[in-house]
PDB file of N, H, CA, C and O in Angstrom:
ATOM      1  N   MET A   1      -3.387  16.699 -16.732  1.00  0.00           N
ATOM      2  CA  MET A   1      -3.958  15.511 -16.124  1.00  0.00           C
ATOM      3  C   MET A   1      -5.454  15.489 -16.403  1.00  0.00           C
ATOM      4  O   MET A   1      -6.117  16.525 -16.367  1.00  0.00           O
ATOM      5  N   LEU A   2      -5.971  14.321 -16.676  1.00  0.00           N
ATOM      6  H   LEU A   2      -5.433  13.479 -16.705  1.00  0.00           H
ATOM      7  CA  LEU A   2      -7.392  14.184 -16.951  1.00  0.00           C
ATOM      8  C   LEU A   2      -8.202  14.316 -15.673  1.00  0.00           C
ATOM      9  O   LEU A   2      -7.769  13.887 -14.604  1.00  0.00           O
ATOM     10  N   VAL A   3      -9.373  14.909 -15.793  1.00  0.00           N
ATOM     11  H   VAL A   3      -9.724  15.258 -16.662  1.00  0.00           H
ATOM     12  CA  VAL A   3     -10.254  15.050 -14.643  1.00  0.00           C
ATOM     13  C   VAL A   3     -10.706  13.661 -14.204  1.00  0.00           C
ATOM     14  O   VAL A   3     -11.089  12.836 -15.033  1.00  0.00           O
ATOM     15  N   GLY A   4     -10.659  13.411 -12.911  1.00  0.00           N
ATOM     16  H   GLY A   4     -10.348  14.082 -12.238  1.00  0.00           H
ATOM     17  CA  GLY A   4     -11.090  12.133 -12.361  1.00  0.00           C
ATOM     18  C   GLY A   4     -10.007  11.062 -12.347  1.00  0.00           C
ATOM     19  O   GLY A   4     -10.209   9.988 -11.780  1.00  0.00           O
ATOM     20  N   MET A   5      -8.871  11.338 -12.956  1.00  0.00           N
ATOM     21  H   MET A   5      -8.707  12.211 -13.416  1.00  0.00           H
ATOM     22  CA  MET A   5      -7.787  10.361 -12.960  1.00  0.00           C
ATOM     23  C   MET A   5      -7.095  10.356 -11.605  1.00  0.00           C
ATOM     24  O   MET A   5      -6.731  11.410 -11.083  1.00  0.00           O
ATOM     25  N   ARG A   6      -6.916   9.178 -11.043  1.00  0.00           N
ATOM     26  H   ARG A   6      -7.211   8.322 -11.467  1.00  0.00           H
ATOM     27  CA  ARG A   6      -6.242   9.070  -9.740  1.00  0.00           C
ATOM     28  C   ARG A   6      -4.746   9.253  -9.886  1.00  0.00           C
ATOM     29  O   ARG A   6      -4.140   8.837 -10.873  1.00  0.00           O
ATOM     30  N   HIS A   7      -4.167   9.883  -8.880  1.00  0.00           N
ATOM     31  H   HIS A   7      -4.659  10.221  -8.077  1.00  0.00           H
ATOM     32  CA  HIS A   7      -2.716  10.048  -8.820  1.00  0.00           C
ATOM     33  C   HIS A   7      -2.097   8.733  -8.375  1.00  0.00           C
ATOM     34  O   HIS A   7      -2.522   8.156  -7.374  1.00  0.00           O
ATOM     35  N   LEU A   8      -1.109   8.259  -9.101  1.00  0.00           N
ATOM     36  H   LEU A   8      -0.764   8.728  -9.914  1.00  0.00           H
ATOM     37  CA  LEU A   8      -0.417   7.028  -8.730  1.00  0.00           C
ATOM     38  C   LEU A   8       0.742   7.344  -7.799  1.00  0.00           C
ATOM     39  O   LEU A   8       1.393   8.377  -7.954  1.00  0.00           O
ATOM     40  N   PRO A   9       1.012   6.461  -6.825  1.00  0.00           N
ATOM     41  CA  PRO A   9       2.136   6.701  -5.914  1.00  0.00           C
ATOM     42  C   PRO A   9       3.471   6.575  -6.646  1.00  0.00           C
ATOM     43  O   PRO A   9       3.557   5.956  -7.706  1.00  0.00           O
ATOM     44  N   ASN A  10       4.491   7.164  -6.070  1.00  0.00           N
ATOM     45  H   ASN A  10       4.421   7.666  -5.208  1.00  0.00           H
ATOM     46  CA  ASN A  10       5.851   7.106  -6.597  1.00  0.00           C
ATOM     47  C   ASN A  10       6.297   5.652  -6.689  1.00  0.00           C
ATOM     48  O   ASN A  10       6.176   4.898  -5.724  1.00  0.00           O
ATOM     49  N   LEU A  11       6.816   5.261  -7.855  1.00  0.00           N
ATOM     50  H   LEU A  11       6.915   5.873  -8.639  1.00  0.00           H
ATOM     51  CA  LEU A  11       7.216   3.876  -8.072  1.00  0.00           C
ATOM     52  C   LEU A  11       8.344   3.444  -7.135  1.00  0.00           C
ATOM     53  O   LEU A  11       8.347   2.302  -6.675  1.00  0.00           O
ATOM     54  N   ASN A  12       9.298   4.324  -6.844  1.00  0.00           N
ATOM     55  H   ASN A  12       9.295   5.251  -7.218  1.00  0.00           H
ATOM     56  CA  ASN A  12      10.363   3.983  -5.899  1.00  0.00           C
ATOM     57  C   ASN A  12       9.806   3.739  -4.509  1.00  0.00           C
ATOM     58  O   ASN A  12      10.305   2.875  -3.787  1.00  0.00           O
ATOM     59  N   ALA A  13       8.782   4.482  -4.122  1.00  0.00           N
ATOM     60  H   ALA A  13       8.376   5.183  -4.708  1.00  0.00           H
ATOM     61  CA  ALA A  13       8.147   4.272  -2.818  1.00  0.00           C
ATOM     62  C   ALA A  13       7.454   2.920  -2.781  1.00  0.00           C
ATOM     63  O   ALA A  13       7.510   2.222  -1.769  1.00  0.00           O
ATOM     64  N   VAL A  14       6.810   2.548  -3.861  1.00  0.00           N
ATOM     65  H   VAL A  14       6.764   3.115  -4.683  1.00  0.00           H
ATOM     66  CA  VAL A  14       6.136   1.247  -3.929  1.00  0.00           C
ATOM     67  C   VAL A  14       7.165   0.126  -3.874  1.00  0.00           C
ATOM     68  O   VAL A  14       6.950  -0.879  -3.198  1.00  0.00           O
ATOM     69  N   ARG A  15       8.278   0.290  -4.577  1.00  0.00           N
ATOM     70  H   ARG A  15       8.452   1.107  -5.126  1.00  0.00           H
ATOM     71  CA  ARG A  15       9.353  -0.716  -4.531  1.00  0.00           C
ATOM     72  C   ARG A  15       9.919  -0.849  -3.116  1.00  0.00           C
ATOM     73  O   ARG A  15      10.161  -1.959  -2.642  1.00  0.00           O
ATOM     74  N   ALA A  16      10.126   0.271  -2.453  1.00  0.00           N
ATOM     75  H   ALA A  16       9.930   1.173  -2.838  1.00  0.00           H
ATOM     76  CA  ALA A  16      10.645   0.241  -1.082  1.00  0.00           C
ATOM     77  C   ALA A  16       9.656  -0.448  -0.152  1.00  0.00           C
ATOM     78  O   ALA A  16      10.051  -1.259   0.686  1.00  0.00           O
ATOM     79  N   PHE A  17       8.380  -0.131  -0.295  1.00  0.00           N
ATOM     80  H   PHE A  17       8.059   0.527  -0.975  1.00  0.00           H
ATOM     81  CA  PHE A  17       7.336  -0.770   0.520  1.00  0.00           C
ATOM     82  C   PHE A  17       7.347  -2.281   0.279  1.00  0.00           C
ATOM     83  O   PHE A  17       7.347  -3.064   1.229  1.00  0.00           O
ATOM     84  N   ASP A  18       7.357  -2.683  -0.979  1.00  0.00           N
ATOM     85  H   ASP A  18       7.357  -2.047  -1.751  1.00  0.00           H
ATOM     86  CA  ASP A  18       7.331  -4.105  -1.329  1.00  0.00           C
ATOM     87  C   ASP A  18       8.517  -4.851  -0.718  1.00  0.00           C
ATOM     88  O   ASP A  18       8.345  -5.900  -0.098  1.00  0.00           O
ATOM     89  N   ALA A  19       9.709  -4.308  -0.897  1.00  0.00           N
ATOM     90  H   ALA A  19       9.849  -3.456  -1.402  1.00  0.00           H
ATOM     91  CA  ALA A  19      10.909  -4.971  -0.373  1.00  0.00           C
ATOM     92  C   ALA A  19      10.876  -5.037   1.153  1.00  0.00           C
ATOM     93  O   ALA A  19      11.214  -6.069   1.733  1.00  0.00           O
ATOM     94  N   ALA A  20      10.475  -3.956   1.804  1.00  0.00           N
ATOM     95  H   ALA A  20      10.200  -3.118   1.334  1.00  0.00           H
ATOM     96  CA  ALA A  20      10.404  -3.950   3.267  1.00  0.00           C
ATOM     97  C   ALA A  20       9.358  -4.944   3.767  1.00  0.00           C
ATOM     98  O   ALA A  20       9.569  -5.614   4.778  1.00  0.00           O
ATOM     99  N   ALA A  21       8.240  -5.039   3.065  1.00  0.00           N
ATOM    100  H   ALA A  21       8.069  -4.494   2.244  1.00  0.00           H
ATOM    101  CA  ALA A  21       7.193  -5.983   3.467  1.00  0.00           C
ATOM    102  C   ALA A  21       7.670  -7.425   3.325  1.00  0.00           C
ATOM    103  O   ALA A  21       7.401  -8.255   4.193  1.00  0.00           O
ATOM    104  N   ARG A  22       8.369  -7.725   2.248  1.00  0.00           N
ATOM    105  H   ARG A  22       8.588  -7.051   1.543  1.00  0.00           H
ATOM    106  CA  ARG A  22       8.878  -9.087   2.041  1.00  0.00           C
ATOM    107  C   ARG A  22       9.961  -9.465   3.034  1.00  0.00           C
ATOM    108  O   ARG A  22      10.005 -10.600   3.508  1.00  0.00           O
ATOM    109  N   HIS A  23      10.840  -8.511   3.354  1.00  0.00           N
ATOM    110  H   HIS A  23      10.803  -7.589   2.969  1.00  0.00           H
ATOM    111  CA  HIS A  23      11.977  -8.789   4.235  1.00  0.00           C
ATOM    112  C   HIS A  23      11.672  -8.538   5.707  1.00  0.00           C
ATOM    113  O   HIS A  23      12.351  -9.077   6.581  1.00  0.00           O
ATOM    114  N   GLY A  24      10.657  -7.723   5.988  1.00  0.00           N
ATOM    115  H   GLY A  24      10.106  -7.285   5.278  1.00  0.00           H
ATOM    116  CA  GLY A  24      10.372  -7.370   7.373  1.00  0.00           C
ATOM    117  C   GLY A  24      11.447  -6.469   7.961  1.00  0.00           C
ATOM    118  O   GLY A  24      11.633  -6.413   9.176  1.00  0.00           O
ATOM    119  N   SER A  25      12.155  -5.759   7.076  1.00  0.00           N
ATOM    120  H   SER A  25      12.004  -5.804   6.088  1.00  0.00           H
ATOM    121  CA  SER A  25      13.281  -4.944   7.520  1.00  0.00           C
ATOM    122  C   SER A  25      13.591  -3.871   6.492  1.00  0.00           C
ATOM    123  O   SER A  25      13.657  -4.147   5.294  1.00  0.00           O
ATOM    124  N   PHE A  26      13.782  -2.641   6.968  1.00  0.00           N
ATOM    125  H   PHE A  26      13.729  -2.417   7.941  1.00  0.00           H
ATOM    126  CA  PHE A  26      14.200  -1.562   6.075  1.00  0.00           C
ATOM    127  C   PHE A  26      15.656  -1.745   5.658  1.00  0.00           C
ATOM    128  O   PHE A  26      16.032  -1.386   4.542  1.00  0.00           O
ATOM    129  N   VAL A  27      16.478  -2.301   6.550  1.00  0.00           N
ATOM    130  H   VAL A  27      16.173  -2.593   7.456  1.00  0.00           H
ATOM    131  CA  VAL A  27      17.892  -2.532   6.239  1.00  0.00           C
ATOM    132  C   VAL A  27      18.024  -3.569   5.124  1.00  0.00           C
ATOM    133  O   VAL A  27      18.774  -3.362   4.170  1.00  0.00           O
ATOM    134  N   ALA A  28      17.299  -4.682   5.240  1.00  0.00           N
ATOM    135  H   ALA A  28      16.690  -4.850   6.015  1.00  0.00           H
ATOM    136  CA  ALA A  28      17.358  -5.721   4.206  1.00  0.00           C
ATOM    137  C   ALA A  28      16.761  -5.211   2.897  1.00  0.00           C
ATOM    138  O   ALA A  28      17.267  -5.531   1.821  1.00  0.00           O
ATOM    139  N   ALA A  29      15.701  -4.429   2.978  1.00  0.00           N
ATOM    140  H   ALA A  29      15.290  -4.169   3.852  1.00  0.00           H
ATOM    141  CA  ALA A  29      15.101  -3.848   1.775  1.00  0.00           C
ATOM    142  C   ALA A  29      16.106  -2.931   1.083  1.00  0.00           C
ATOM    143  O   ALA A  29      16.234  -2.946  -0.141  1.00  0.00           O
ATOM    144  N   ALA A  30      16.807  -2.145   1.869  1.00  0.00           N
ATOM    145  H   ALA A  30      16.703  -2.133   2.864  1.00  0.00           H
ATOM    146  CA  ALA A  30      17.805  -1.230   1.320  1.00  0.00           C
ATOM    147  C   ALA A  30      18.920  -1.996   0.614  1.00  0.00           C
ATOM    148  O   ALA A  30      19.371  -1.594  -0.459  1.00  0.00           O
ATOM    149  N   ALA A  31      19.360  -3.089   1.211  1.00  0.00           N
ATOM    150  H   ALA A  31      18.994  -3.416   2.082  1.00  0.00           H
ATOM    151  CA  ALA A  31      20.413  -3.903   0.597  1.00  0.00           C
ATOM    152  C   ALA A  31      19.941  -4.459  -0.743  1.00  0.00           C
ATOM    153  O   ALA A  31      20.696  -4.463  -1.715  1.00  0.00           O
ATOM    154  N   GLU A  32      18.711  -4.922  -0.798  1.00  0.00           N
ATOM    155  H   GLU A  32      18.097  -4.919  -0.008  1.00  0.00           H
ATOM    156  CA  GLU A  32      18.155  -5.447  -2.052  1.00  0.00           C
ATOM    157  C   GLU A  32      18.084  -4.367  -3.125  1.00  0.00           C
ATOM    158  O   GLU A  32      18.409  -4.611  -4.287  1.00  0.00           O
ATOM    159  N   LEU A  33      17.656  -3.175  -2.727  1.00  0.00           N
ATOM    160  H   LEU A  33      17.392  -2.977  -1.783  1.00  0.00           H
ATOM    161  CA  LEU A  33      17.438  -2.099  -3.683  1.00  0.00           C
ATOM    162  C   LEU A  33      18.693  -1.286  -3.991  1.00  0.00           C
ATOM    163  O   LEU A  33      18.701  -0.483  -4.924  1.00  0.00           O
ATOM    164  N   GLY A  34      19.743  -1.492  -3.214  1.00  0.00           N
ATOM    165  H   GLY A  34      19.737  -2.144  -2.456  1.00  0.00           H
ATOM    166  CA  GLY A  34      20.983  -0.762  -3.436  1.00  0.00           C
ATOM    167  C   GLY A  34      20.909   0.698  -3.016  1.00  0.00           C
ATOM    168  O   GLY A  34      21.521   1.567  -3.637  1.00  0.00           O
ATOM    169  N   VAL A  35      20.148   0.957  -1.948  1.00  0.00           N
ATOM    170  H   VAL A  35      19.651   0.251  -1.444  1.00  0.00           H
ATOM    171  CA  VAL A  35      20.015   2.308  -1.391  1.00  0.00           C
ATOM    172  C   VAL A  35      20.251   2.231   0.110  1.00  0.00           C
ATOM    173  O   VAL A  35      20.468   1.144   0.645  1.00  0.00           O
ATOM    174  N   THR A  36      20.213   3.362   0.792  1.00  0.00           N
ATOM    175  H   THR A  36      20.038   4.245   0.358  1.00  0.00           H
ATOM    176  CA  THR A  36      20.381   3.357   2.249  1.00  0.00           C
ATOM    177  C   THR A  36      19.063   3.013   2.929  1.00  0.00           C
ATOM    178  O   THR A  36      17.990   3.158   2.343  1.00  0.00           O
ATOM    179  N   HIS A  37      19.162   2.550   4.184  1.00  0.00           N
ATOM    180  H   HIS A  37      20.034   2.432   4.660  1.00  0.00           H
ATOM    181  CA  HIS A  37      17.924   2.263   4.923  1.00  0.00           C
ATOM    182  C   HIS A  37      17.145   3.551   5.170  1.00  0.00           C
ATOM    183  O   HIS A  37      15.919   3.525   5.275  1.00  0.00           O
ATOM    184  N   ALA A  38      17.848   4.672   5.263  1.00  0.00           N
ATOM    185  H   ALA A  38      18.844   4.693   5.178  1.00  0.00           H
ATOM    186  CA  ALA A  38      17.162   5.959   5.434  1.00  0.00           C
ATOM    187  C   ALA A  38      16.321   6.289   4.209  1.00  0.00           C
ATOM    188  O   ALA A  38      15.233   6.851   4.337  1.00  0.00           O
ATOM    189  N   ALA A  39      16.818   5.941   3.017  1.00  0.00           N
ATOM    190  H   ALA A  39      17.701   5.484   2.913  1.00  0.00           H
ATOM    191  CA  ALA A  39      16.044   6.187   1.797  1.00  0.00           C
ATOM    192  C   ALA A  39      14.780   5.333   1.782  1.00  0.00           C
ATOM    193  O   ALA A  39      13.712   5.816   1.404  1.00  0.00           O
ATOM    194  N   VAL A  40      14.890   4.068   2.189  1.00  0.00           N
ATOM    195  H   VAL A  40      15.758   3.676   2.495  1.00  0.00           H
ATOM    196  CA  VAL A  40      13.717   3.195   2.260  1.00  0.00           C
ATOM    197  C   VAL A  40      12.717   3.773   3.253  1.00  0.00           C
ATOM    198  O   VAL A  40      11.524   3.857   2.959  1.00  0.00           O
ATOM    199  N   SER A  41      13.198   4.170   4.424  1.00  0.00           N
ATOM    200  H   SER A  41      14.166   4.102   4.663  1.00  0.00           H
ATOM    201  CA  SER A  41      12.331   4.748   5.444  1.00  0.00           C
ATOM    202  C   SER A  41      11.621   5.996   4.928  1.00  0.00           C
ATOM    203  O   SER A  41      10.424   6.174   5.153  1.00  0.00           O
ATOM    204  N   ARG A  42      12.355   6.847   4.245  1.00  0.00           N
ATOM    205  H   ARG A  42      13.328   6.703   4.062  1.00  0.00           H
ATOM    206  CA  ARG A  42      11.783   8.091   3.706  1.00  0.00           C
ATOM    207  C   ARG A  42      10.711   7.788   2.651  1.00  0.00           C
ATOM    208  O   ARG A  42       9.647   8.407   2.647  1.00  0.00           O
ATOM    209  N   HIS A  43      10.993   6.847   1.771  1.00  0.00           N
ATOM    210  H   HIS A  43      11.857   6.344   1.774  1.00  0.00           H
ATOM    211  CA  HIS A  43      10.011   6.473   0.749  1.00  0.00           C
ATOM    212  C   HIS A  43       8.737   5.928   1.386  1.00  0.00           C
ATOM    213  O   HIS A  43       7.630   6.281   0.981  1.00  0.00           O
ATOM    214  N   VAL A  44       8.904   5.065   2.388  1.00  0.00           N
ATOM    215  H   VAL A  44       9.803   4.778   2.717  1.00  0.00           H
ATOM    216  CA  VAL A  44       7.736   4.475   3.042  1.00  0.00           C
ATOM    217  C   VAL A  44       6.949   5.554   3.788  1.00  0.00           C
ATOM    218  O   VAL A  44       5.720   5.577   3.712  1.00  0.00           O
ATOM    219  N   ARG A  45       7.630   6.445   4.505  1.00  0.00           N
ATOM    220  H   ARG A  45       8.628   6.426   4.567  1.00  0.00           H
ATOM    221  CA  ARG A  45       6.946   7.538   5.210  1.00  0.00           C
ATOM    222  C   ARG A  45       6.157   8.411   4.240  1.00  0.00           C
ATOM    223  O   ARG A  45       5.017   8.783   4.517  1.00  0.00           O
ATOM    224  N   ASN A  46       6.768   8.735   3.101  1.00  0.00           N
ATOM    225  H   ASN A  46       7.694   8.433   2.875  1.00  0.00           H
ATOM    226  CA  ASN A  46       6.075   9.557   2.104  1.00  0.00           C
ATOM    227  C   ASN A  46       4.855   8.834   1.544  1.00  0.00           C
ATOM    228  O   ASN A  46       3.814   9.452   1.323  1.00  0.00           O
ATOM    229  N   LEU A  47       4.978   7.534   1.315  1.00  0.00           N
ATOM    230  H   LEU A  47       5.824   7.032   1.494  1.00  0.00           H
ATOM    231  CA  LEU A  47       3.855   6.742   0.829  1.00  0.00           C
ATOM    232  C   LEU A  47       2.746   6.710   1.874  1.00  0.00           C
ATOM    233  O   LEU A  47       1.571   6.861   1.539  1.00  0.00           O
ATOM    234  N   GLU A  48       3.114   6.512   3.136  1.00  0.00           N
ATOM    235  H   GLU A  48       4.069   6.389   3.408  1.00  0.00           H
ATOM    236  CA  GLU A  48       2.123   6.516   4.213  1.00  0.00           C
ATOM    237  C   GLU A  48       1.405   7.861   4.288  1.00  0.00           C
ATOM    238  O   GLU A  48       0.186   7.913   4.455  1.00  0.00           O
ATOM    239  N   ARG A  49       2.158   8.935   4.166  1.00  0.00           N
ATOM    240  H   ARG A  49       3.148   8.893   4.030  1.00  0.00           H
ATOM    241  CA  ARG A  49       1.578  10.278   4.211  1.00  0.00           C
ATOM    242  C   ARG A  49       0.605  10.477   3.042  1.00  0.00           C
ATOM    243  O   ARG A  49      -0.492  11.011   3.211  1.00  0.00           O
ATOM    244  N   GLU A  50       1.026  10.043   1.876  1.00  0.00           N
ATOM    245  H   GLU A  50       1.917   9.610   1.738  1.00  0.00           H
ATOM    246  CA  GLU A  50       0.199  10.193   0.681  1.00  0.00           C
ATOM    247  C   GLU A  50      -1.099   9.382   0.779  1.00  0.00           C
ATOM    248  O   GLU A  50      -2.164   9.847   0.372  1.00  0.00           O
ATOM    249  N   LEU A  51      -0.996   8.173   1.320  1.00  0.00           N
ATOM    250  H   LEU A  51      -0.131   7.795   1.651  1.00  0.00           H
ATOM    251  CA  LEU A  51      -2.163   7.296   1.436  1.00  0.00           C
ATOM    252  C   LEU A  51      -3.005   7.590   2.668  1.00  0.00           C
ATOM    253  O   LEU A  51      -4.181   7.232   2.727  1.00  0.00           O
ATOM    254  N   GLY A  52      -2.393   8.249   3.657  1.00  0.00           N
ATOM    255  H   GLY A  52      -1.437   8.540   3.609  1.00  0.00           H
ATOM    256  CA  GLY A  52      -3.114   8.576   4.882  1.00  0.00           C
ATOM    257  C   GLY A  52      -3.288   7.402   5.824  1.00  0.00           C
ATOM    258  O   GLY A  52      -4.215   7.385   6.634  1.00  0.00           O
ATOM    259  N   VAL A  53      -2.402   6.419   5.726  1.00  0.00           N
ATOM    260  H   VAL A  53      -1.649   6.433   5.069  1.00  0.00           H
ATOM    261  CA  VAL A  53      -2.452   5.251   6.615  1.00  0.00           C
ATOM    262  C   VAL A  53      -1.041   4.875   7.042  1.00  0.00           C
ATOM    263  O   VAL A  53      -0.068   5.219   6.371  1.00  0.00           O
ATOM    264  N   GLU A  54      -0.937   4.171   8.158  1.00  0.00           N
ATOM    265  H   GLU A  54      -1.728   3.893   8.703  1.00  0.00           H
ATOM    266  CA  GLU A  54       0.342   3.626   8.606  1.00  0.00           C
ATOM    267  C   GLU A  54       0.463   2.222   8.033  1.00  0.00           C
ATOM    268  O   GLU A  54      -0.394   1.375   8.283  1.00  0.00           O
ATOM    269  N   LEU A  55       1.516   1.969   7.270  1.00  0.00           N
ATOM    270  H   LEU A  55       2.212   2.658   7.067  1.00  0.00           H
ATOM    271  CA  LEU A  55       1.681   0.691   6.585  1.00  0.00           C
ATOM    272  C   LEU A  55       2.443  -0.335   7.407  1.00  0.00           C
ATOM    273  O   LEU A  55       2.258  -1.540   7.232  1.00  0.00           O
ATOM    274  N   PHE A  56       3.311   0.144   8.314  1.00  0.00           N
ATOM    275  H   PHE A  56       3.461   1.122   8.457  1.00  0.00           H
ATOM    276  CA  PHE A  56       4.130  -0.754   9.129  1.00  0.00           C
ATOM    277  C   PHE A  56       4.067  -0.383  10.599  1.00  0.00           C
ATOM    278  O   PHE A  56       3.924   0.786  10.959  1.00  0.00           O
ATOM    279  N   GLU A  57       4.176  -1.410  11.446  1.00  0.00           N
ATOM    280  H   GLU A  57       4.292  -2.359  11.154  1.00  0.00           H
ATOM    281  CA  GLU A  57       4.498  -1.200  12.855  1.00  0.00           C
ATOM    282  C   GLU A  57       6.019  -1.257  12.903  1.00  0.00           C
ATOM    283  O   GLU A  57       6.621  -2.231  12.450  1.00  0.00           O
ATOM    284  N   ARG A  58       6.634  -0.230  13.442  1.00  0.00           N
ATOM    285  H   ARG A  58       6.145   0.561  13.811  1.00  0.00           H
ATOM    286  CA  ARG A  58       8.091  -0.169  13.479  1.00  0.00           C
ATOM    287  C   ARG A  58       8.598  -0.648  14.837  1.00  0.00           C
ATOM    288  O   ARG A  58       8.168  -0.163  15.883  1.00  0.00           O
ATOM    289  N   HIS A  59       9.513  -1.602  14.800  1.00  0.00           N
ATOM    290  H   HIS A  59       9.863  -1.996  13.950  1.00  0.00           H
ATOM    291  CA  HIS A  59      10.145  -2.137  16.003  1.00  0.00           C
ATOM    292  C   HIS A  59      11.650  -1.895  15.889  1.00  0.00           C
ATOM    293  O   HIS A  59      12.132  -1.456  14.845  1.00  0.00           O
ATOM    294  N   ALA A  60      12.378  -2.176  16.942  1.00  0.00           N
ATOM    295  H   ALA A  60      11.986  -2.533  17.790  1.00  0.00           H
ATOM    296  CA  ALA A  60      13.816  -1.863  16.982  1.00  0.00           C
ATOM    297  C   ALA A  60      14.585  -2.458  15.799  1.00  0.00           C
ATOM    298  O   ALA A  60      15.402  -1.763  15.196  1.00  0.00           O
ATOM    299  N   ARG A  61      14.352  -3.691  15.464  1.00  0.00           N
ATOM    300  H   ARG A  61      13.689  -4.257  15.954  1.00  0.00           H
ATOM    301  CA  ARG A  61      15.151  -4.345  14.421  1.00  0.00           C
ATOM    302  C   ARG A  61      14.331  -4.904  13.271  1.00  0.00           C
ATOM    303  O   ARG A  61      14.873  -5.576  12.394  1.00  0.00           O
ATOM    304  N   HIS A  62      13.034  -4.634  13.262  1.00  0.00           N
ATOM    305  H   HIS A  62      12.593  -4.088  13.974  1.00  0.00           H
ATOM    306  CA  HIS A  62      12.204  -5.148  12.169  1.00  0.00           C
ATOM    307  C   HIS A  62      10.928  -4.322  12.035  1.00  0.00           C
ATOM    308  O   HIS A  62      10.605  -3.495  12.887  1.00  0.00           O
ATOM    309  N   VAL A  63      10.228  -4.569  10.959  1.00  0.00           N
ATOM    310  H   VAL A  63      10.490  -5.241  10.266  1.00  0.00           H
ATOM    311  CA  VAL A  63       8.927  -3.931  10.737  1.00  0.00           C
ATOM    312  C   VAL A  63       7.909  -5.021  10.443  1.00  0.00           C
ATOM    313  O   VAL A  63       8.241  -6.083   9.917  1.00  0.00           O
ATOM    314  N   VAL A  64       6.657  -4.732  10.797  1.00  0.00           N
ATOM    315  H   VAL A  64       6.387  -3.869  11.224  1.00  0.00           H
ATOM    316  CA  VAL A  64       5.558  -5.669  10.577  1.00  0.00           C
ATOM    317  C   VAL A  64       4.446  -4.904   9.879  1.00  0.00           C
ATOM    318  O   VAL A  64       4.128  -3.779  10.264  1.00  0.00           O
ATOM    319  N   LEU A  65       3.858  -5.505   8.862  1.00  0.00           N
ATOM    320  H   LEU A  65       4.117  -6.419   8.549  1.00  0.00           H
ATOM    321  CA  LEU A  65       2.752  -4.858   8.168  1.00  0.00           C
ATOM    322  C   LEU A  65       1.572  -4.652   9.106  1.00  0.00           C
ATOM    323  O   LEU A  65       1.266  -5.504   9.940  1.00  0.00           O
ATOM    324  N   THR A  66       0.921  -3.517   8.956  1.00  0.00           N
ATOM    325  H   THR A  66       1.170  -2.825   8.278  1.00  0.00           H
ATOM    326  CA  THR A  66      -0.344  -3.270   9.639  1.00  0.00           C
ATOM    327  C   THR A  66      -1.452  -3.870   8.784  1.00  0.00           C
ATOM    328  O   THR A  66      -1.178  -4.386   7.701  1.00  0.00           O
ATOM    329  N   GLY A  67      -2.673  -3.815   9.238  1.00  0.00           N
ATOM    330  H   GLY A  67      -2.896  -3.395  10.118  1.00  0.00           H
ATOM    331  CA  GLY A  67      -3.814  -4.280   8.451  1.00  0.00           C
ATOM    332  C   GLY A  67      -3.932  -3.519   7.131  1.00  0.00           C
ATOM    333  O   GLY A  67      -4.260  -4.089   6.090  1.00  0.00           O
ATOM    334  N   GLU A  68      -3.655  -2.224   7.203  1.00  0.00           N
ATOM    335  H   GLU A  68      -3.388  -1.761   8.048  1.00  0.00           H
ATOM    336  CA  GLU A  68      -3.711  -1.405   5.997  1.00  0.00           C
ATOM    337  C   GLU A  68      -2.580  -1.739   5.030  1.00  0.00           C
ATOM    338  O   GLU A  68      -2.735  -1.657   3.811  1.00  0.00           O
ATOM    339  N   GLY A  69      -1.435  -2.120   5.605  1.00  0.00           N
ATOM    340  H   GLY A  69      -1.309  -2.186   6.595  1.00  0.00           H
ATOM    341  CA  GLY A  69      -0.268  -2.456   4.776  1.00  0.00           C
ATOM    342  C   GLY A  69      -0.486  -3.741   4.041  1.00  0.00           C
ATOM    343  O   GLY A  69       0.388  -4.182   3.295  1.00  0.00           O
TER     344      GLY A  69
END
């Protein structure tokens, strides 16, 4: 890796984030992507951990983007 080059986030995590943000739901995002809602949740959690911010407010049946998201 070149010195000073930024690490890019996992593309599957970015896809999961994008789908969840558009649908407002991990379940709907999972259906679009053809994966389980647990996989979407895991990808988003890993992305949040990597970025050091919370991207969604999680509610019982939906998610809402935070300011950082």
